[in-house]
PALUMDREN-23220 format. One record per atom (N, C-alpha, C): residue number from 0; residue in three letters; chain; x, y, z. Coordinates in nm, 2 decimals. Each point is the difference from the previous one (the first is absolute). Last residue first. Layout:
! residues N
<site><pos>NUM</pos><code>ALA</code><unit>A</unit><x>X</x><y>Y</y><z>Z</z></site>
...
***
This chain:
! residues 85
<site><pos>84</pos><code>ILE</code><unit>A</unit><x>2.35</x><y>-1.81</y><z>1.24</z></site>
<site><pos>84</pos><code>ILE</code><unit>A</unit><x>0.10</x><y>-0.08</y><z>-0.08</z></site>
<site><pos>84</pos><code>ILE</code><unit>A</unit><x>0.12</x><y>0.09</y><z>-0.03</z></site>
<site><pos>83</pos><code>ASP</code><unit>A</unit><x>-0.40</x><y>0.16</y><z>0.22</z></site>
<site><pos>83</pos><code>ASP</code><unit>A</unit><x>0.06</x><y>-0.09</y><z>0.08</z></site>
<site><pos>83</pos><code>ASP</code><unit>A</unit><x>0.12</x><y>-0.08</y><z>-0.06</z></site>
<site><pos>82</pos><code>ASP</code><unit>A</unit><x>-0.30</x><y>0.31</y><z>-0.23</z></site>
<site><pos>82</pos><code>ASP</code><unit>A</unit><x>0.10</x><y>0.07</y><z>0.08</z></site>
<site><pos>82</pos><code>ASP</code><unit>A</unit><x>0.07</x><y>-0.09</y><z>0.10</z></site>
<site><pos>81</pos><code>ALA</code><unit>A</unit><x>-0.35</x><y>-0.16</y><z>-0.27</z></site>
<site><pos>81</pos><code>ALA</code><unit>A</unit><x>0.11</x><y>0.02</y><z>-0.09</z></site>
<site><pos>81</pos><code>ALA</code><unit>A</unit><x>0.11</x><y>0.07</y><z>0.09</z></site>
<site><pos>80</pos><code>THR</code><unit>A</unit><x>-0.33</x><y>-0.27</y><z>0.29</z></site>
<site><pos>80</pos><code>THR</code><unit>A</unit><x>-0.02</x><y>0.09</y><z>-0.10</z></site>
<site><pos>80</pos><code>THR</code><unit>A</unit><x>0.13</x><y>0.02</y><z>-0.08</z></site>
<site><pos>79</pos><code>ILE</code><unit>A</unit><x>-0.27</x><y>-0.40</y><z>0.32</z></site>
<site><pos>79</pos><code>ILE</code><unit>A</unit><x>0.12</x><y>0.08</y><z>-0.02</z></site>
<site><pos>79</pos><code>ILE</code><unit>A</unit><x>-0.03</x><y>0.10</y><z>-0.11</z></site>
<site><pos>78</pos><code>ASN</code><unit>A</unit><x>-0.29</x><y>-0.36</y><z>0.14</z></site>
<site><pos>78</pos><code>ASN</code><unit>A</unit><x>0.01</x><y>0.09</y><z>0.12</z></site>
<site><pos>78</pos><code>ASN</code><unit>A</unit><x>0.12</x><y>0.09</y><z>-0.01</z></site>
<site><pos>77</pos><code>SER</code><unit>A</unit><x>-0.33</x><y>-0.22</y><z>-0.40</z></site>
<site><pos>77</pos><code>SER</code><unit>A</unit><x>0.12</x><y>-0.02</y><z>0.07</z></site>
<site><pos>77</pos><code>SER</code><unit>A</unit><x>-0.01</x><y>0.09</y><z>0.12</z></site>
<site><pos>76</pos><code>PHE</code><unit>A</unit><x>-0.26</x><y>-0.17</y><z>-0.50</z></site>
<site><pos>76</pos><code>PHE</code><unit>A</unit><x>-0.02</x><y>0.05</y><z>0.14</z></site>
<site><pos>76</pos><code>PHE</code><unit>A</unit><x>0.12</x><y>-0.04</y><z>0.08</z></site>
<site><pos>75</pos><code>VAL</code><unit>A</unit><x>-0.22</x><y>0.05</y><z>-0.55</z></site>
<site><pos>75</pos><code>VAL</code><unit>A</unit><x>0.12</x><y>-0.03</y><z>0.09</z></site>
<site><pos>75</pos><code>VAL</code><unit>A</unit><x>-0.03</x><y>0.06</y><z>0.14</z></site>
<site><pos>74</pos><code>GLU</code><unit>A</unit><x>-0.27</x><y>-0.15</y><z>-0.48</z></site>
<site><pos>74</pos><code>GLU</code><unit>A</unit><x>-0.02</x><y>0.07</y><z>0.13</z></site>
<site><pos>74</pos><code>GLU</code><unit>A</unit><x>0.12</x><y>-0.04</y><z>0.09</z></site>
<site><pos>73</pos><code>CYS</code><unit>A</unit><x>-0.12</x><y>-0.02</y><z>-0.57</z></site>
<site><pos>73</pos><code>CYS</code><unit>A</unit><x>0.07</x><y>-0.05</y><z>0.12</z></site>
<site><pos>73</pos><code>CYS</code><unit>A</unit><x>-0.03</x><y>0.09</y><z>0.12</z></site>
<site><pos>72</pos><code>ARG</code><unit>A</unit><x>-0.29</x><y>-0.10</y><z>-0.50</z></site>
<site><pos>72</pos><code>ARG</code><unit>A</unit><x>0.09</x><y>0.09</y><z>0.09</z></site>
<site><pos>72</pos><code>ARG</code><unit>A</unit><x>0.06</x><y>-0.09</y><z>0.11</z></site>
<site><pos>71</pos><code>LYS</code><unit>A</unit><x>-0.23</x><y>-0.17</y><z>-0.41</z></site>
<site><pos>71</pos><code>LYS</code><unit>A</unit><x>-0.04</x><y>0.14</y><z>0.01</z></site>
<site><pos>71</pos><code>LYS</code><unit>A</unit><x>0.09</x><y>0.09</y><z>0.08</z></site>
<site><pos>70</pos><code>ARG</code><unit>A</unit><x>0.09</x><y>-0.47</y><z>-0.09</z></site>
<site><pos>70</pos><code>ARG</code><unit>A</unit><x>-0.07</x><y>0.04</y><z>-0.13</z></site>
<site><pos>70</pos><code>ARG</code><unit>A</unit><x>-0.03</x><y>0.15</y><z>0.01</z></site>
<site><pos>69</pos><code>ALA</code><unit>A</unit><x>0.40</x><y>-0.29</y><z>0.26</z></site>
<site><pos>69</pos><code>ALA</code><unit>A</unit><x>-0.12</x><y>0.08</y><z>0.02</z></site>
<site><pos>69</pos><code>ALA</code><unit>A</unit><x>-0.06</x><y>0.05</y><z>-0.14</z></site>
<site><pos>68</pos><code>ARG</code><unit>A</unit><x>0.42</x><y>-0.24</y><z>0.07</z></site>
<site><pos>68</pos><code>ARG</code><unit>A</unit><x>-0.11</x><y>-0.10</y><z>0.02</z></site>
<site><pos>68</pos><code>ARG</code><unit>A</unit><x>-0.14</x><y>0.08</y><z>0.01</z></site>
<site><pos>67</pos><code>THR</code><unit>A</unit><x>0.45</x><y>0.20</y><z>-0.04</z></site>
<site><pos>67</pos><code>THR</code><unit>A</unit><x>-0.07</x><y>-0.02</y><z>-0.13</z></site>
<site><pos>67</pos><code>THR</code><unit>A</unit><x>-0.11</x><y>-0.11</y><z>0.02</z></site>
<site><pos>66</pos><code>VAL</code><unit>A</unit><x>0.29</x><y>0.13</y><z>0.36</z></site>
<site><pos>66</pos><code>VAL</code><unit>A</unit><x>-0.09</x><y>0.11</y><z>-0.03</z></site>
<site><pos>66</pos><code>VAL</code><unit>A</unit><x>-0.08</x><y>-0.03</y><z>-0.13</z></site>
<site><pos>65</pos><code>LEU</code><unit>A</unit><x>0.31</x><y>-0.34</y><z>0.16</z></site>
<site><pos>65</pos><code>LEU</code><unit>A</unit><x>-0.10</x><y>0.03</y><z>0.10</z></site>
<site><pos>65</pos><code>LEU</code><unit>A</unit><x>-0.10</x><y>0.11</y><z>-0.05</z></site>
<site><pos>64</pos><code>VAL</code><unit>A</unit><x>0.39</x><y>-0.11</y><z>-0.26</z></site>
<site><pos>64</pos><code>VAL</code><unit>A</unit><x>-0.10</x><y>-0.10</y><z>-0.01</z></site>
<site><pos>64</pos><code>VAL</code><unit>A</unit><x>-0.12</x><y>0.03</y><z>0.10</z></site>
<site><pos>63</pos><code>ASN</code><unit>A</unit><x>0.37</x><y>0.29</y><z>0.02</z></site>
<site><pos>63</pos><code>ASN</code><unit>A</unit><x>-0.08</x><y>0.02</y><z>-0.13</z></site>
<site><pos>63</pos><code>ASN</code><unit>A</unit><x>-0.11</x><y>-0.11</y><z>-0.01</z></site>
<site><pos>62</pos><code>LEU</code><unit>A</unit><x>0.31</x><y>-0.04</y><z>0.35</z></site>
<site><pos>62</pos><code>LEU</code><unit>A</unit><x>-0.09</x><y>0.11</y><z>0.03</z></site>
<site><pos>62</pos><code>LEU</code><unit>A</unit><x>-0.09</x><y>0.02</y><z>-0.12</z></site>
<site><pos>61</pos><code>ARG</code><unit>A</unit><x>0.34</x><y>-0.31</y><z>-0.05</z></site>
<site><pos>61</pos><code>ARG</code><unit>A</unit><x>-0.10</x><y>-0.05</y><z>0.09</z></site>
<site><pos>61</pos><code>ARG</code><unit>A</unit><x>-0.11</x><y>0.10</y><z>0.03</z></site>
<site><pos>60</pos><code>ARG</code><unit>A</unit><x>0.38</x><y>0.13</y><z>-0.25</z></site>
<site><pos>60</pos><code>ARG</code><unit>A</unit><x>-0.09</x><y>-0.09</y><z>-0.08</z></site>
<site><pos>60</pos><code>ARG</code><unit>A</unit><x>-0.11</x><y>-0.06</y><z>0.09</z></site>
<site><pos>59</pos><code>GLU</code><unit>A</unit><x>0.34</x><y>0.26</y><z>0.20</z></site>
<site><pos>59</pos><code>GLU</code><unit>A</unit><x>-0.09</x><y>0.08</y><z>-0.08</z></site>
<site><pos>59</pos><code>GLU</code><unit>A</unit><x>-0.09</x><y>-0.08</y><z>-0.09</z></site>
<site><pos>58</pos><code>GLY</code><unit>A</unit><x>0.33</x><y>-0.22</y><z>0.26</z></site>
<site><pos>58</pos><code>GLY</code><unit>A</unit><x>-0.11</x><y>0.05</y><z>0.08</z></site>
<site><pos>58</pos><code>GLY</code><unit>A</unit><x>-0.10</x><y>0.09</y><z>-0.08</z></site>
<site><pos>57</pos><code>GLY</code><unit>A</unit><x>0.43</x><y>-0.23</y><z>-0.13</z></site>
<site><pos>57</pos><code>GLY</code><unit>A</unit><x>-0.13</x><y>-0.04</y><z>-0.06</z></site>
<site><pos>57</pos><code>GLY</code><unit>A</unit><x>-0.12</x><y>0.06</y><z>0.08</z></site>
<site><pos>56</pos><code>GLU</code><unit>A</unit><x>0.45</x><y>-0.04</y><z>0.27</z></site>
<site><pos>56</pos><code>GLU</code><unit>A</unit><x>0.00</x><y>-0.01</y><z>-0.15</z></site>
<site><pos>56</pos><code>GLU</code><unit>A</unit><x>-0.14</x><y>-0.04</y><z>-0.05</z></site>
<site><pos>55</pos><code>GLN</code><unit>A</unit><x>-0.04</x><y>0.22</y><z>0.47</z></site>
<site><pos>55</pos><code>GLN</code><unit>A</unit><x>0.09</x><y>-0.10</y><z>-0.06</z></site>
<site><pos>55</pos><code>GLN</code><unit>A</unit><x>0.00</x><y>0.00</y><z>-0.15</z></site>
<site><pos>54</pos><code>LEU</code><unit>A</unit><x>-0.28</x><y>0.26</y><z>0.30</z></site>
<site><pos>54</pos><code>LEU</code><unit>A</unit><x>0.13</x><y>0.06</y><z>-0.02</z></site>
<site><pos>54</pos><code>LEU</code><unit>A</unit><x>0.10</x><y>-0.10</y><z>-0.05</z></site>
<site><pos>53</pos><code>LEU</code><unit>A</unit><x>-0.45</x><y>-0.14</y><z>0.10</z></site>
<site><pos>53</pos><code>LEU</code><unit>A</unit><x>-0.01</x><y>0.12</y><z>-0.09</z></site>
<site><pos>53</pos><code>LEU</code><unit>A</unit><x>0.13</x><y>0.06</y><z>-0.03</z></site>
<site><pos>52</pos><code>PRO</code><unit>A</unit><x>-0.07</x><y>-0.36</y><z>0.32</z></site>
<site><pos>52</pos><code>PRO</code><unit>A</unit><x>0.02</x><y>-0.04</y><z>-0.14</z></site>
<site><pos>52</pos><code>PRO</code><unit>A</unit><x>0.00</x><y>0.12</y><z>-0.10</z></site>
<site><pos>51</pos><code>GLY</code><unit>A</unit><x>0.05</x><y>0.15</y><z>0.50</z></site>
<site><pos>51</pos><code>GLY</code><unit>A</unit><x>0.00</x><y>-0.13</y><z>-0.05</z></site>
<site><pos>51</pos><code>GLY</code><unit>A</unit><x>0.02</x><y>-0.02</y><z>-0.15</z></site>
<site><pos>50</pos><code>PHE</code><unit>A</unit><x>0.04</x><y>0.41</y><z>0.28</z></site>
<site><pos>50</pos><code>PHE</code><unit>A</unit><x>-0.13</x><y>-0.03</y><z>-0.06</z></site>
<site><pos>50</pos><code>PHE</code><unit>A</unit><x>0.00</x><y>-0.13</y><z>-0.07</z></site>
<site><pos>49</pos><code>HIS</code><unit>A</unit><x>0.24</x><y>0.32</y><z>0.39</z></site>
<site><pos>49</pos><code>HIS</code><unit>A</unit><x>0.03</x><y>-0.12</y><z>-0.06</z></site>
<site><pos>49</pos><code>HIS</code><unit>A</unit><x>-0.13</x><y>-0.05</y><z>-0.07</z></site>
<site><pos>48</pos><code>GLN</code><unit>A</unit><x>0.12</x><y>0.39</y><z>0.32</z></site>
<site><pos>48</pos><code>GLN</code><unit>A</unit><x>-0.02</x><y>0.02</y><z>-0.15</z></site>
<site><pos>48</pos><code>GLN</code><unit>A</unit><x>0.06</x><y>-0.12</y><z>-0.07</z></site>
<site><pos>47</pos><code>ARG</code><unit>A</unit><x>-0.22</x><y>0.11</y><z>0.51</z></site>
<site><pos>47</pos><code>ARG</code><unit>A</unit><x>0.11</x><y>-0.06</y><z>-0.07</z></site>
<site><pos>47</pos><code>ARG</code><unit>A</unit><x>-0.02</x><y>0.01</y><z>-0.15</z></site>
<site><pos>46</pos><code>LEU</code><unit>A</unit><x>-0.18</x><y>0.30</y><z>0.43</z></site>
<site><pos>46</pos><code>LEU</code><unit>A</unit><x>-0.03</x><y>-0.06</y><z>-0.13</z></site>
<site><pos>46</pos><code>LEU</code><unit>A</unit><x>0.12</x><y>-0.06</y><z>-0.06</z></site>
<site><pos>45</pos><code>LYS</code><unit>A</unit><x>-0.18</x><y>0.12</y><z>0.53</z></site>
<site><pos>45</pos><code>LYS</code><unit>A</unit><x>0.11</x><y>0.00</y><z>-0.10</z></site>
<site><pos>45</pos><code>LYS</code><unit>A</unit><x>-0.05</x><y>-0.07</y><z>-0.13</z></site>
<site><pos>44</pos><code>GLY</code><unit>A</unit><x>-0.24</x><y>0.05</y><z>0.44</z></site>
<site><pos>44</pos><code>GLY</code><unit>A</unit><x>-0.02</x><y>0.10</y><z>-0.10</z></site>
<site><pos>44</pos><code>GLY</code><unit>A</unit><x>0.11</x><y>0.01</y><z>-0.10</z></site>
<site><pos>43</pos><code>ALA</code><unit>A</unit><x>-0.07</x><y>-0.33</y><z>0.36</z></site>
<site><pos>43</pos><code>ALA</code><unit>A</unit><x>0.08</x><y>0.11</y><z>0.04</z></site>
<site><pos>43</pos><code>ALA</code><unit>A</unit><x>-0.02</x><y>0.12</y><z>-0.09</z></site>
<site><pos>42</pos><code>ALA</code><unit>A</unit><x>-0.20</x><y>-0.42</y><z>-0.10</z></site>
<site><pos>42</pos><code>ALA</code><unit>A</unit><x>-0.06</x><y>0.04</y><z>0.13</z></site>
<site><pos>42</pos><code>ALA</code><unit>A</unit><x>0.07</x><y>0.13</y><z>0.05</z></site>
<site><pos>41</pos><code>ASP</code><unit>A</unit><x>0.05</x><y>-0.05</y><z>-0.52</z></site>
<site><pos>41</pos><code>ASP</code><unit>A</unit><x>0.00</x><y>-0.11</y><z>0.10</z></site>
<site><pos>41</pos><code>ASP</code><unit>A</unit><x>-0.06</x><y>0.07</y><z>0.13</z></site>
<site><pos>40</pos><code>ARG</code><unit>A</unit><x>-0.11</x><y>0.15</y><z>-0.52</z></site>
<site><pos>40</pos><code>ARG</code><unit>A</unit><x>0.08</x><y>0.03</y><z>0.12</z></site>
<site><pos>40</pos><code>ARG</code><unit>A</unit><x>-0.02</x><y>-0.12</y><z>0.10</z></site>
<site><pos>39</pos><code>GLY</code><unit>A</unit><x>-0.08</x><y>-0.12</y><z>-0.52</z></site>
<site><pos>39</pos><code>GLY</code><unit>A</unit><x>-0.04</x><y>0.11</y><z>0.09</z></site>
<site><pos>39</pos><code>GLY</code><unit>A</unit><x>0.10</x><y>0.01</y><z>0.12</z></site>
<site><pos>38</pos><code>TYR</code><unit>A</unit><x>-0.19</x><y>-0.30</y><z>-0.48</z></site>
<site><pos>38</pos><code>TYR</code><unit>A</unit><x>0.12</x><y>0.05</y><z>0.07</z></site>
<site><pos>38</pos><code>TYR</code><unit>A</unit><x>-0.04</x><y>0.12</y><z>0.08</z></site>
<site><pos>37</pos><code>THR</code><unit>A</unit><x>-0.29</x><y>-0.24</y><z>-0.29</z></site>
<site><pos>37</pos><code>THR</code><unit>A</unit><x>0.01</x><y>-0.06</y><z>0.13</z></site>
<site><pos>37</pos><code>THR</code><unit>A</unit><x>0.12</x><y>0.04</y><z>0.08</z></site>
<site><pos>36</pos><code>VAL</code><unit>A</unit><x>-0.35</x><y>0.17</y><z>-0.40</z></site>
<site><pos>36</pos><code>VAL</code><unit>A</unit><x>0.14</x><y>0.01</y><z>0.03</z></site>
<site><pos>36</pos><code>VAL</code><unit>A</unit><x>0.02</x><y>-0.04</y><z>0.14</z></site>
<site><pos>35</pos><code>SER</code><unit>A</unit><x>-0.41</x><y>-0.12</y><z>-0.35</z></site>
<site><pos>35</pos><code>SER</code><unit>A</unit><x>0.04</x><y>0.03</y><z>0.14</z></site>
<site><pos>35</pos><code>SER</code><unit>A</unit><x>0.15</x><y>0.00</y><z>0.01</z></site>
<site><pos>34</pos><code>ILE</code><unit>A</unit><x>-0.39</x><y>0.04</y><z>-0.41</z></site>
<site><pos>34</pos><code>ILE</code><unit>A</unit><x>0.14</x><y>-0.03</y><z>0.03</z></site>
<site><pos>34</pos><code>ILE</code><unit>A</unit><x>0.03</x><y>0.05</y><z>0.14</z></site>
<site><pos>33</pos><code>PHE</code><unit>A</unit><x>-0.44</x><y>-0.14</y><z>-0.34</z></site>
<site><pos>33</pos><code>PHE</code><unit>A</unit><x>0.04</x><y>0.07</y><z>0.12</z></site>
<site><pos>33</pos><code>PHE</code><unit>A</unit><x>0.14</x><y>-0.04</y><z>0.04</z></site>
<site><pos>32</pos><code>VAL</code><unit>A</unit><x>-0.30</x><y>0.01</y><z>-0.48</z></site>
<site><pos>32</pos><code>VAL</code><unit>A</unit><x>0.10</x><y>-0.07</y><z>0.08</z></site>
<site><pos>32</pos><code>VAL</code><unit>A</unit><x>0.04</x><y>0.09</y><z>0.12</z></site>
<site><pos>31</pos><code>VAL</code><unit>A</unit><x>-0.43</x><y>-0.06</y><z>-0.38</z></site>
<site><pos>31</pos><code>VAL</code><unit>A</unit><x>0.08</x><y>0.09</y><z>0.09</z></site>
<site><pos>31</pos><code>VAL</code><unit>A</unit><x>0.09</x><y>-0.09</y><z>0.08</z></site>
<site><pos>30</pos><code>ASP</code><unit>A</unit><x>-0.22</x><y>-0.20</y><z>-0.36</z></site>
<site><pos>30</pos><code>ASP</code><unit>A</unit><x>-0.04</x><y>0.14</y><z>-0.03</z></site>
<site><pos>30</pos><code>ASP</code><unit>A</unit><x>0.09</x><y>0.09</y><z>0.09</z></site>
<site><pos>29</pos><code>ARG</code><unit>A</unit><x>0.22</x><y>-0.47</y><z>-0.11</z></site>
<site><pos>29</pos><code>ARG</code><unit>A</unit><x>-0.12</x><y>0.05</y><z>0.07</z></site>
<site><pos>29</pos><code>ARG</code><unit>A</unit><x>-0.03</x><y>0.14</y><z>-0.04</z></site>
<site><pos>28</pos><code>GLU</code><unit>A</unit><x>0.32</x><y>-0.49</y><z>-0.13</z></site>
<site><pos>28</pos><code>GLU</code><unit>A</unit><x>-0.04</x><y>0.14</y><z>-0.03</z></site>
<site><pos>28</pos><code>GLU</code><unit>A</unit><x>-0.13</x><y>0.04</y><z>0.08</z></site>
<site><pos>27</pos><code>ASP</code><unit>A</unit><x>0.43</x><y>-0.38</y><z>-0.02</z></site>
<site><pos>27</pos><code>ASP</code><unit>A</unit><x>-0.12</x><y>0.03</y><z>0.06</z></site>
<site><pos>27</pos><code>ASP</code><unit>A</unit><x>-0.04</x><y>0.14</y><z>-0.02</z></site>
<site><pos>26</pos><code>GLY</code><unit>A</unit><x>0.42</x><y>-0.20</y><z>-0.15</z></site>
<site><pos>26</pos><code>GLY</code><unit>A</unit><x>-0.11</x><y>-0.07</y><z>-0.06</z></site>
<site><pos>26</pos><code>GLY</code><unit>A</unit><x>-0.14</x><y>0.03</y><z>0.06</z></site>
<site><pos>25</pos><code>GLN</code><unit>A</unit><x>0.41</x><y>0.09</y><z>0.31</z></site>
<site><pos>25</pos><code>GLN</code><unit>A</unit><x>0.01</x><y>-0.01</y><z>-0.14</z></site>
<site><pos>25</pos><code>GLN</code><unit>A</unit><x>-0.11</x><y>-0.09</y><z>-0.06</z></site>
<site><pos>24</pos><code>VAL</code><unit>A</unit><x>0.09</x><y>0.09</y><z>0.48</z></site>
<site><pos>24</pos><code>VAL</code><unit>A</unit><x>-0.10</x><y>0.07</y><z>-0.07</z></site>
<site><pos>24</pos><code>VAL</code><unit>A</unit><x>0.00</x><y>-0.01</y><z>-0.15</z></site>
<site><pos>23</pos><code>ASN</code><unit>A</unit><x>0.29</x><y>-0.18</y><z>0.39</z></site>
<site><pos>23</pos><code>ASN</code><unit>A</unit><x>-0.11</x><y>-0.08</y><z>-0.04</z></site>
<site><pos>23</pos><code>ASN</code><unit>A</unit><x>-0.11</x><y>0.08</y><z>-0.08</z></site>
<site><pos>22</pos><code>GLU</code><unit>A</unit><x>0.42</x><y>0.17</y><z>0.23</z></site>
<site><pos>22</pos><code>GLU</code><unit>A</unit><x>0.04</x><y>-0.11</y><z>-0.09</z></site>
<site><pos>22</pos><code>GLU</code><unit>A</unit><x>-0.12</x><y>-0.08</y><z>-0.06</z></site>
<site><pos>21</pos><code>LEU</code><unit>A</unit><x>-0.06</x><y>0.37</y><z>0.32</z></site>
<site><pos>21</pos><code>LEU</code><unit>A</unit><x>0.06</x><y>0.04</y><z>-0.13</z></site>
<site><pos>21</pos><code>LEU</code><unit>A</unit><x>0.03</x><y>-0.11</y><z>-0.10</z></site>
<site><pos>20</pos><code>ASN</code><unit>A</unit><x>-0.37</x><y>-0.12</y><z>0.36</z></site>
<site><pos>20</pos><code>ASN</code><unit>A</unit><x>0.12</x><y>0.08</y><z>0.01</z></site>
<site><pos>20</pos><code>ASN</code><unit>A</unit><x>0.06</x><y>0.03</y><z>-0.14</z></site>
<site><pos>19</pos><code>LYS</code><unit>A</unit><x>-0.54</x><y>-0.05</y><z>0.15</z></site>
<site><pos>19</pos><code>LYS</code><unit>A</unit><x>0.12</x><y>-0.07</y><z>-0.06</z></site>
<site><pos>19</pos><code>LYS</code><unit>A</unit><x>0.13</x><y>0.08</y><z>0.03</z></site>
<site><pos>18</pos><code>ILE</code><unit>A</unit><x>-0.58</x><y>-0.05</y><z>0.10</z></site>
<site><pos>18</pos><code>ILE</code><unit>A</unit><x>0.13</x><y>0.06</y><z>0.05</z></site>
<site><pos>18</pos><code>ILE</code><unit>A</unit><x>0.11</x><y>-0.08</y><z>-0.06</z></site>
<site><pos>17</pos><code>ASP</code><unit>A</unit><x>-0.55</x><y>0.11</y><z>-0.15</z></site>
<site><pos>17</pos><code>ASP</code><unit>A</unit><x>0.11</x><y>-0.10</y><z>0.02</z></site>
<site><pos>17</pos><code>ASP</code><unit>A</unit><x>0.12</x><y>0.08</y><z>0.05</z></site>
<site><pos>16</pos><code>LEU</code><unit>A</unit><x>-0.57</x><y>0.03</y><z>-0.14</z></site>
<site><pos>16</pos><code>LEU</code><unit>A</unit><x>0.11</x><y>0.06</y><z>0.06</z></site>
<site><pos>16</pos><code>LEU</code><unit>A</unit><x>0.11</x><y>-0.11</y><z>0.04</z></site>
<site><pos>15</pos><code>PRO</code><unit>A</unit><x>-0.36</x><y>-0.02</y><z>-0.43</z></site>
<site><pos>15</pos><code>PRO</code><unit>A</unit><x>0.02</x><y>-0.03</y><z>0.14</z></site>
<site><pos>15</pos><code>PRO</code><unit>A</unit><x>0.13</x><y>0.07</y><z>0.06</z></site>
<site><pos>14</pos><code>GLU</code><unit>A</unit><x>-0.34</x><y>0.04</y><z>-0.42</z></site>
<site><pos>14</pos><code>GLU</code><unit>A</unit><x>0.13</x><y>0.06</y><z>0.03</z></site>
<site><pos>14</pos><code>GLU</code><unit>A</unit><x>0.03</x><y>-0.02</y><z>0.15</z></site>
<site><pos>13</pos><code>HIS</code><unit>A</unit><x>-0.39</x><y>-0.19</y><z>-0.20</z></site>
<site><pos>13</pos><code>HIS</code><unit>A</unit><x>0.08</x><y>0.02</y><z>-0.12</z></site>
<site><pos>13</pos><code>HIS</code><unit>A</unit><x>0.14</x><y>0.07</y><z>0.02</z></site>
<site><pos>12</pos><code>PRO</code><unit>A</unit><x>-0.34</x><y>-0.08</y><z>0.35</z></site>
<site><pos>12</pos><code>PRO</code><unit>A</unit><x>0.05</x><y>-0.13</y><z>-0.05</z></site>
<site><pos>12</pos><code>PRO</code><unit>A</unit><x>0.09</x><y>0.02</y><z>-0.12</z></site>
<site><pos>11</pos><code>HIS</code><unit>A</unit><x>-0.19</x><y>0.29</y><z>0.40</z></site>
<site><pos>11</pos><code>HIS</code><unit>A</unit><x>0.07</x><y>0.04</y><z>-0.12</z></site>
<site><pos>11</pos><code>HIS</code><unit>A</unit><x>0.06</x><y>-0.13</y><z>-0.06</z></site>
<site><pos>10</pos><code>ASN</code><unit>A</unit><x>-0.26</x><y>-0.01</y><z>0.40</z></site>
<site><pos>10</pos><code>ASN</code><unit>A</unit><x>-0.06</x><y>0.11</y><z>-0.07</z></site>
<site><pos>10</pos><code>ASN</code><unit>A</unit><x>0.06</x><y>0.04</y><z>-0.13</z></site>
<site><pos>9</pos><code>GLN</code><unit>A</unit><x>0.18</x><y>-0.35</y><z>0.27</z></site>
<site><pos>9</pos><code>GLN</code><unit>A</unit><x>-0.14</x><y>-0.04</y><z>-0.03</z></site>
<site><pos>9</pos><code>GLN</code><unit>A</unit><x>-0.07</x><y>0.11</y><z>-0.08</z></site>
<site><pos>8</pos><code>ASN</code><unit>A</unit><x>0.43</x><y>0.08</y><z>0.17</z></site>
<site><pos>8</pos><code>ASN</code><unit>A</unit><x>0.00</x><y>-0.09</y><z>-0.11</z></site>
<site><pos>8</pos><code>ASN</code><unit>A</unit><x>-0.13</x><y>-0.05</y><z>-0.04</z></site>
<site><pos>7</pos><code>TYR</code><unit>A</unit><x>0.04</x><y>0.26</y><z>0.39</z></site>
<site><pos>7</pos><code>TYR</code><unit>A</unit><x>0.04</x><y>0.08</y><z>-0.12</z></site>
<site><pos>7</pos><code>TYR</code><unit>A</unit><x>-0.01</x><y>-0.08</y><z>-0.12</z></site>
<site><pos>6</pos><code>LYS</code><unit>A</unit><x>-0.06</x><y>-0.22</y><z>0.41</z></site>
<site><pos>6</pos><code>LYS</code><unit>A</unit><x>-0.11</x><y>0.08</y><z>-0.03</z></site>
<site><pos>6</pos><code>LYS</code><unit>A</unit><x>0.02</x><y>0.09</y><z>-0.13</z></site>
<site><pos>5</pos><code>SER</code><unit>A</unit><x>0.36</x><y>-0.27</y><z>0.16</z></site>
<site><pos>5</pos><code>SER</code><unit>A</unit><x>-0.11</x><y>-0.08</y><z>-0.04</z></site>
<site><pos>5</pos><code>SER</code><unit>A</unit><x>-0.12</x><y>0.08</y><z>-0.05</z></site>
<site><pos>4</pos><code>PHE</code><unit>A</unit><x>0.36</x><y>0.21</y><z>0.21</z></site>
<site><pos>4</pos><code>PHE</code><unit>A</unit><x>0.04</x><y>-0.04</y><z>-0.13</z></site>
<site><pos>4</pos><code>PHE</code><unit>A</unit><x>-0.12</x><y>-0.08</y><z>-0.06</z></site>
<site><pos>3</pos><code>LEU</code><unit>A</unit><x>-0.04</x><y>0.12</y><z>0.44</z></site>
<site><pos>3</pos><code>LEU</code><unit>A</unit><x>-0.01</x><y>0.12</y><z>-0.08</z></site>
<site><pos>3</pos><code>LEU</code><unit>A</unit><x>0.03</x><y>-0.04</y><z>-0.15</z></site>
<site><pos>2</pos><code>GLU</code><unit>A</unit><x>0.07</x><y>-0.32</y><z>0.33</z></site>
<site><pos>2</pos><code>GLU</code><unit>A</unit><x>-0.14</x><y>0.02</y><z>-0.02</z></site>
<site><pos>2</pos><code>GLU</code><unit>A</unit><x>-0.03</x><y>0.12</y><z>-0.09</z></site>
<site><pos>1</pos><code>PRO</code><unit>A</unit><x>0.45</x><y>-0.11</y><z>0.14</z></site>
<site><pos>1</pos><code>PRO</code><unit>A</unit><x>-0.05</x><y>-0.09</y><z>-0.10</z></site>
<site><pos>1</pos><code>PRO</code><unit>A</unit><x>-0.15</x><y>0.02</y><z>-0.03</z></site>
<site><pos>0</pos><code>ASP</code><unit>A</unit><x>0.37</x><y>0.35</y><z>0.17</z></site>
<site><pos>0</pos><code>ASP</code><unit>A</unit><x>-0.11</x><y>-0.07</y><z>0.06</z></site>
<site><pos>0</pos><code>ASP</code><unit>A</unit><x>-0.07</x><y>-0.08</y><z>-0.11</z></site>
***
């Protein structure tokens, strides 16, 4: 919701809220980084275990860049659990 972003950013001008994909986080540092795991079950409830660029050559470096953008902590949210994998 663009209006919510606008209100948040007005109240937090020194640390605006931004949404970026894995490829665009390098060089951007934040106090807290929220990580959304967008892989999940399909409409039939089946979980495909294809995790895109993270399982390709260099995926561990991409993940490292992501989590090291946080000065204080990372918050990860997902609709799957470790038992699902």
